[in-house]
Legacy VTK file of the C-alpha trace (Angstrom):
# vtk DataFile Version 3.0
C-alpha trace
ASCII
DATASET POLYDATA
POINTS 506 float
65.617 18.636 451.982
63.637 21.714 452.999
64.963 23.625 455.975
62.663 26.347 457.275
63.188 28.836 460.091
60.135 30.796 461.219
59.863 33.372 463.943
56.804 32.623 466.048
56.796 34.966 469.019
53.011 35.300 468.853
52.584 31.529 469.022
54.915 31.237 472.001
52.942 33.882 473.881
49.678 32.038 473.188
51.108 28.716 474.353
52.507 30.297 477.482
49.169 31.898 478.255
47.288 28.621 477.863
49.844 26.381 479.546
51.934 23.814 477.717
49.689 21.059 476.325
50.482 17.468 477.188
52.173 15.603 474.330
50.153 12.984 472.520
52.812 10.266 472.532
55.029 11.134 475.518
58.213 12.999 476.420
61.898 12.277 476.927
65.088 13.949 478.162
68.428 14.445 476.452
71.658 15.257 478.321
75.369 14.636 478.049
74.908 11.579 480.242
71.985 10.269 478.110
72.716 11.754 474.685
70.150 9.826 472.586
66.463 8.974 472.912
64.098 7.261 470.471
60.345 7.820 470.273
57.574 6.689 467.912
54.120 7.821 466.898
51.674 8.403 464.067
50.925 11.654 462.266
47.524 13.068 463.169
45.389 16.172 462.634
44.045 17.881 459.527
45.059 21.509 460.072
47.625 23.073 457.762
50.975 23.420 459.518
51.170 27.054 458.422
48.637 27.711 461.209
51.419 26.723 463.584
53.800 29.154 461.904
53.727 30.763 458.423
55.643 28.730 455.865
55.563 25.386 457.700
54.413 22.580 455.372
52.215 19.576 456.043
49.081 18.715 458.044
48.929 18.257 461.821
47.189 19.158 465.076
48.417 22.649 465.948
47.064 22.447 469.515
48.880 19.305 470.672
52.476 18.287 469.974
53.347 14.663 469.424
56.297 14.789 471.843
58.179 17.054 474.227
61.979 16.746 474.402
63.625 18.121 477.569
67.241 19.162 476.902
69.106 19.444 480.203
72.498 20.786 479.053
73.591 23.598 476.734
74.777 21.258 474.023
74.077 21.082 470.266
71.566 18.363 469.394
69.449 17.170 466.509
65.873 15.978 466.181
65.189 13.643 463.260
62.056 11.817 462.112
61.748 9.009 459.574
58.868 7.062 458.003
58.549 4.365 455.361
54.820 5.118 454.937
55.118 8.510 453.263
56.850 11.904 453.214
56.888 13.838 456.473
57.293 17.362 457.752
58.878 18.217 461.105
58.119 21.293 463.228
59.759 22.074 466.577
58.638 24.953 468.829
60.853 26.396 471.528
60.628 29.773 473.176
59.789 32.421 470.577
60.546 30.428 467.452
59.348 27.484 465.369
61.651 25.652 462.979
60.321 23.442 460.200
61.829 20.877 457.868
60.325 18.521 455.288
61.291 15.925 452.755
59.483 14.859 449.564
60.937 11.337 449.489
59.371 8.363 451.262
61.785 6.864 453.787
63.856 10.044 454.132
64.414 11.932 457.329
63.580 15.600 458.026
66.125 16.894 460.516
66.521 20.038 462.656
69.540 21.132 464.687
69.367 23.154 467.935
71.609 24.285 470.782
70.593 25.118 474.329
68.782 23.649 477.288
65.021 23.853 477.438
61.762 22.171 476.463
61.145 21.524 472.777
57.641 20.740 471.523
57.839 18.378 468.527
55.112 18.203 465.846
55.314 15.549 463.117
53.093 16.147 460.078
52.030 14.265 456.949
53.533 16.341 454.153
51.089 16.059 451.254
47.654 15.498 452.798
46.087 14.547 456.134
47.097 10.942 456.784
48.119 8.551 459.534
51.786 7.732 458.888
53.827 5.743 461.404
57.227 7.254 462.198
60.326 6.872 464.365
61.792 9.974 466.010
65.272 10.392 467.541
66.739 13.235 469.568
70.505 13.113 469.922
73.111 15.379 471.483
76.320 16.077 469.553
78.801 13.233 469.893
76.113 10.627 470.610
76.559 7.037 469.484
73.752 7.130 466.947
75.799 8.759 464.218
73.189 11.448 463.586
73.711 14.410 461.244
76.658 16.578 462.073
75.975 19.909 463.736
76.896 22.943 461.661
80.278 24.366 462.476
80.462 27.576 464.400
81.908 29.308 461.363
78.736 28.649 459.291
76.245 31.416 458.642
72.511 31.002 458.387
70.729 32.954 455.657
66.944 33.093 455.638
65.566 32.662 452.095
61.982 33.480 451.091
60.697 32.611 447.596
57.216 33.618 446.450
55.425 33.351 443.122
52.353 34.557 441.297
50.356 32.328 441.301
51.503 30.545 444.448
51.798 26.795 444.919
54.837 26.330 442.665
57.382 23.624 443.494
60.833 25.038 444.235
63.981 23.084 443.309
67.604 24.006 443.936
70.461 23.758 441.427
70.907 20.047 442.238
67.230 19.304 441.546
66.253 18.824 445.187
62.762 20.006 446.199
63.104 22.674 448.876
59.481 23.715 449.241
56.311 25.082 447.669
55.704 28.794 447.258
55.467 30.728 449.452
58.609 28.890 450.595
60.817 29.974 453.514
63.950 28.096 454.504
67.426 28.602 455.916
70.742 28.122 454.120
73.733 27.169 456.277
76.791 28.618 454.518
80.495 28.416 455.109
82.309 31.732 455.167
83.708 31.207 451.673
80.158 30.732 450.277
78.901 34.119 451.435
78.502 36.493 448.477
77.930 33.743 445.923
74.862 33.595 443.674
72.293 30.865 444.259
69.462 29.946 441.857
66.197 28.023 442.161
63.686 26.765 439.586
59.924 27.114 440.087
57.448 24.763 438.383
53.636 24.831 438.463
51.353 22.684 436.314
49.793 24.651 433.481
52.433 27.417 433.704
55.852 28.075 432.265
58.843 27.326 434.493
60.666 30.289 436.025
64.165 30.755 437.450
65.018 33.056 440.329
68.528 33.890 441.534
70.150 36.107 444.132
73.370 36.721 446.028
73.431 35.194 449.496
74.921 37.271 452.249
74.338 37.924 455.907
70.663 38.535 456.621
67.769 37.502 454.417
67.221 36.881 450.700
63.752 37.482 449.240
62.930 36.402 445.650
59.746 36.511 443.576
58.745 34.961 440.224
55.913 35.442 437.741
54.729 32.155 436.204
53.035 32.798 432.817
50.159 30.497 431.970
50.725 27.947 429.220
48.508 28.178 426.154
45.834 25.588 425.358
46.767 22.227 423.846
45.467 21.756 420.288
45.064 18.264 418.849
44.387 17.582 415.154
44.172 13.965 413.957
42.588 12.559 410.832
41.906 9.362 408.913
41.579 9.363 405.119
40.809 5.980 403.539
38.176 5.690 400.848
35.990 2.961 402.359
32.958 1.551 400.495
29.540 1.985 402.097
27.440 -0.977 401.001
23.750 -1.653 401.602
23.017 -2.791 405.163
26.701 -2.582 406.144
28.989 -0.199 408.006
32.256 1.608 407.347
34.507 3.004 410.094
37.416 5.456 410.229
39.615 5.375 413.364
41.961 7.996 414.846
44.129 7.762 417.977
44.959 10.606 420.369
48.168 10.223 422.380
47.844 13.396 424.492
45.950 13.179 427.756
44.102 16.351 428.767
40.634 17.701 429.549
38.649 18.663 426.445
37.267 22.204 426.280
36.350 22.332 422.570
35.776 19.631 419.949
35.127 19.380 416.206
34.480 16.266 414.117
34.444 16.656 410.334
33.351 13.965 407.860
33.383 13.608 404.075
30.867 10.956 402.997
29.951 10.382 399.353
26.517 8.768 399.019
23.585 8.977 396.635
20.854 8.983 399.356
21.952 10.216 402.806
18.521 9.396 404.259
19.755 5.795 404.370
22.625 6.654 406.704
23.330 6.753 410.424
26.564 8.391 411.617
27.898 7.447 415.073
31.022 8.657 416.933
32.418 6.224 419.518
34.597 7.775 422.240
37.600 6.149 423.985
35.425 5.432 427.045
32.783 3.539 425.022
30.093 6.209 424.663
28.273 6.438 421.333
27.119 9.827 420.025
24.705 9.718 417.106
25.422 12.689 414.822
23.146 11.866 411.868
20.067 9.615 411.792
18.429 9.157 408.383
18.014 12.888 407.867
18.341 14.728 404.580
15.944 12.565 402.572
17.220 11.940 399.060
20.056 14.476 399.143
23.497 13.410 398.031
26.704 13.412 400.095
27.259 14.295 403.737
30.060 16.796 404.253
29.681 18.401 407.641
31.544 19.626 410.713
30.008 18.778 414.101
31.051 20.963 417.059
30.964 20.902 420.861
28.695 23.946 420.828
25.859 21.638 419.832
26.398 18.069 418.638
29.500 17.192 420.716
28.731 19.006 423.972
29.031 15.683 425.853
32.802 15.699 425.181
33.559 18.857 427.185
35.475 17.966 430.339
36.194 14.417 429.171
39.717 12.969 428.649
41.198 13.202 425.155
43.492 10.168 425.154
42.510 6.984 423.329
40.848 5.632 420.204
38.025 7.551 418.488
35.887 5.752 415.893
33.485 7.321 413.387
31.110 4.773 411.818
28.654 5.153 408.933
25.764 2.655 408.981
23.772 2.109 405.752
20.366 0.952 406.992
18.642 0.498 403.617
19.120 -0.860 400.104
19.491 0.504 396.564
22.025 3.303 397.279
25.736 3.023 398.040
28.730 5.325 398.489
32.068 5.765 400.241
33.445 7.150 403.513
36.350 9.366 402.454
37.627 11.197 405.514
37.261 11.746 409.254
38.975 14.671 411.040
38.980 15.156 414.813
40.100 18.468 416.306
40.286 18.939 420.082
41.280 21.863 422.306
42.343 21.189 425.899
42.778 23.592 428.776
46.209 23.385 430.450
44.623 23.429 433.910
41.477 21.471 433.055
40.564 18.370 435.003
39.107 15.478 433.032
36.049 13.921 434.621
35.160 10.253 434.466
32.205 9.415 432.225
28.949 9.019 434.141
27.187 5.700 434.412
24.726 5.114 431.567
21.192 6.281 432.302
18.203 3.996 432.119
17.019 3.739 428.525
18.411 5.571 425.476
19.110 9.275 425.236
18.559 11.308 422.049
22.221 12.093 421.443
24.357 9.434 423.091
24.186 6.028 424.709
26.574 3.671 426.415
26.965 0.155 425.035
28.810 -3.007 426.033
31.691 -4.000 423.802
31.979 -5.732 421.395
28.733 -5.010 419.501
27.169 -8.402 418.807
23.881 -7.114 417.392
22.344 -9.495 414.839
20.832 -6.469 413.052
23.039 -4.720 410.524
20.964 -1.582 411.060
20.382 -2.116 414.783
20.868 0.826 417.115
23.675 0.714 419.654
23.379 1.406 423.319
23.715 -0.692 426.425
20.643 -1.351 428.469
20.078 0.971 431.409
19.926 -0.050 434.999
16.147 -0.468 434.714
16.425 -3.275 432.119
16.147 -6.657 433.812
18.736 -9.371 433.392
17.622 -12.411 431.410
15.971 -10.434 428.600
17.075 -11.124 425.009
19.715 -8.852 423.551
17.333 -7.851 420.731
13.900 -8.974 419.500
13.834 -11.756 416.907
13.063 -11.232 413.228
9.864 -13.214 413.728
8.646 -10.791 416.391
9.475 -7.733 414.262
7.461 -9.124 411.326
4.625 -10.207 413.604
4.239 -6.836 415.368
4.552 -4.638 412.302
2.578 -7.057 410.124
-0.317 -6.959 412.595
-0.550 -3.194 412.002
-0.894 -3.599 408.231
-4.724 -3.460 408.139
-4.692 -0.165 410.087
-1.919 1.195 407.869
-3.844 0.295 404.694
-6.873 2.230 405.966
-4.658 5.341 405.689
-4.886 5.057 401.890
-6.804 7.832 400.134
-7.344 5.550 397.157
-4.232 6.552 395.203
-2.034 3.721 396.449
1.732 3.877 396.860
4.338 2.778 399.374
5.234 4.100 402.825
8.676 3.308 404.159
8.769 3.868 407.925
11.985 4.158 409.950
11.308 3.578 413.630
13.388 3.432 416.810
12.304 0.941 419.477
13.194 1.585 423.131
14.706 -1.552 424.677
13.647 -0.835 428.275
9.959 -0.389 427.381
9.447 -2.017 423.956
7.724 1.165 422.781
8.419 3.164 419.630
10.262 6.364 420.514
10.755 7.831 417.032
9.162 7.390 413.584
9.907 8.981 410.211
8.771 7.986 406.726
9.372 8.292 403.020
7.902 6.696 399.904
5.557 7.301 396.969
2.380 7.766 399.021
1.076 11.253 399.705
2.277 13.181 402.735
-1.032 12.870 404.591
-1.052 9.114 404.033
2.524 8.776 405.307
1.690 10.822 408.424
-1.275 8.538 409.082
0.919 5.428 408.816
3.446 6.995 411.204
0.676 7.379 413.793
-0.289 3.746 413.328
3.308 2.547 413.788
3.752 4.586 416.967
1.228 2.242 418.612
3.483 -0.792 418.064
4.496 -2.695 421.198
7.507 -5.053 421.263
8.892 -7.285 423.979
11.564 -5.591 426.077
15.229 -6.320 425.347
18.629 -5.549 426.888
19.999 -3.166 424.270
19.065 0.482 424.661
17.393 0.805 421.261
16.903 -0.734 417.826
16.399 0.980 414.445
14.063 -0.837 412.016
12.956 0.002 408.442
9.652 -1.435 407.240
7.583 -0.780 404.114
3.783 -0.814 403.792
2.120 -0.989 400.366
-1.134 1.008 400.405
-4.031 -0.187 398.203
-5.576 2.026 395.547
-9.062 1.562 397.027
-9.572 2.825 400.582
-12.789 0.872 401.178
-12.547 -2.827 402.038
-8.885 -3.252 401.026
-7.989 -6.493 399.321
-5.308 -8.661 400.919
-1.769 -7.736 399.901
1.624 -9.205 400.469
3.180 -8.584 403.841
5.402 -5.574 404.380
9.023 -5.818 403.404
11.543 -5.689 406.226
14.620 -3.850 404.999
16.853 -4.921 407.879
18.543 -8.287 407.166
19.570 -10.667 409.930
23.002 -12.255 410.066
LINES 1 507
506 0 1 2 3 4 5 6 7 8 9 10 11 12 13 14 15 16 17 18 19 20 21 22 23 24 25 26 27 28 29 30 31 32 33 34 35 36 37 38 39 40 41 42 43 44 45 46 47 48 49 50 51 52 53 54 55 56 57 58 59 60 61 62 63 64 65 66 67 68 69 70 71 72 73 74 75 76 77 78 79 80 81 82 83 84 85 86 87 88 89 90 91 92 93 94 95 96 97 98 99 100 101 102 103 104 105 106 107 108 109 110 111 112 113 114 115 116 117 118 119 120 121 122 123 124 125 126 127 128 129 130 131 132 133 134 135 136 137 138 139 140 141 142 143 144 145 146 147 148 149 150 151 152 153 154 155 156 157 158 159 160 161 162 163 164 165 166 167 168 169 170 171 172 173 174 175 176 177 178 179 180 181 182 183 184 185 186 187 188 189 190 191 192 193 194 195 196 197 198 199 200 201 202 203 204 205 206 207 208 209 210 211 212 213 214 215 216 217 218 219 220 221 222 223 224 225 226 227 228 229 230 231 232 233 234 235 236 237 238 239 240 241 242 243 244 245 246 247 248 249 250 251 252 253 254 255 256 257 258 259 260 261 262 263 264 265 266 267 268 269 270 271 272 273 274 275 276 277 278 279 280 281 282 283 284 285 286 287 288 289 290 291 292 293 294 295 296 297 298 299 300 301 302 303 304 305 306 307 308 309 310 311 312 313 314 315 316 317 318 319 320 321 322 323 324 325 326 327 328 329 330 331 332 333 334 335 336 337 338 339 340 341 342 343 344 345 346 347 348 349 350 351 352 353 354 355 356 357 358 359 360 361 362 363 364 365 366 367 368 369 370 371 372 373 374 375 376 377 378 379 380 381 382 383 384 385 386 387 388 389 390 391 392 393 394 395 396 397 398 399 400 401 402 403 404 405 406 407 408 409 410 411 412 413 414 415 416 417 418 419 420 421 422 423 424 425 426 427 428 429 430 431 432 433 434 435 436 437 438 439 440 441 442 443 444 445 446 447 448 449 450 451 452 453 454 455 456 457 458 459 460 461 462 463 464 465 466 467 468 469 470 471 472 473 474 475 476 477 478 479 480 481 482 483 484 485 486 487 488 489 490 491 492 493 494 495 496 497 498 499 500 501 502 503 504 505
């Protein structure tokens, strides 16, 4: 239990100059003939109690006390307050001093002991934050029937203790583990004569800093102690998954790691080792513990072999900064085409967390897809093996299909075949287009191509495909591969077989 004694001559002068304010909840008298009174009220006010007197904890109204207790005889008495709603702080002003007490535990009772006739202004505060907490308050003279706390014996000495720290705000605990305050902390020790001259120690703890211990010899007068709290270093997390998983045509392979530590990410690295004969077939997606998908590789690299790369928060993983580390992280390789296969060998995740960082909740998904990351509902029930993830944004209407049907894909892209064949310069060849369809609009947001046709012919087909219009669907986006066979004669092309859709349906 914290016991604080603060000199407040300046406050007493101000109150005297302005006149004593009326109490919010009433007043009562204590005397030898009526040794015990009980009052009730609710904490109120948002000002820090230290405005009432330096070192007083809690939040209250410094201009109006909750109660006034009139003590009519020069007798020792106690004032105690108790609440089952939350921890309280108690401040009592009389004459040129303010005494404060607090308790961290719900249902416990801050208590102050006085002696002497006079008027005592009683302030009851919510300890941790401004709040309305119901409480019961008793004022009892020594020897009353209520069995209140015993008054200190005349032989006891009071020693004023002040503990400060750099930085401030550290929790102070005594040798028994009881919380006595938060730095700067000022309280009074009541000592028997045989305890004077002994050493007392306290432990200071502040999140993100090393604990510190302060000690001093208590004697008549005051004891002032100070502690430096060194900052803790950053938390480094290194987890990995290494299972050689096959990457088959039109299928996916996933490596999963779990992070047990919970902290705010300041730096991130994701490293992959993927063996594949044609990385242009691949899409690489990182799924975070909160369900966000970050696309790290999308059919780039053409016909190059193998994807061994480290992605960092400086560029690819910037969306992770400030997010919580704890949970399951999944790296998935999607093979969106045929003919080439490989294996997913390894996934490493390295995170750095700040000791005083605050993790922020992921934002709500935006309408439509974003270039780097999308949110999706779980589980993924897409009927397309190569379909893009991503939950529909708030602008996508309910009742739409999850994805367009295979029939619609063939119909829309097949209808563009005559225009695509006009792109032929007479040499013939194939053009494989890889397009991304936006679910909220049905429009094509991205097109790339490969194949045996010349570069100018492929660029022409890309322009044709960009004009495709699909029905809207709930998912954020869909990736589709489609191949056009260009005729050898540009003029009056002869009918050819329809384009080949490389995405199978389940």
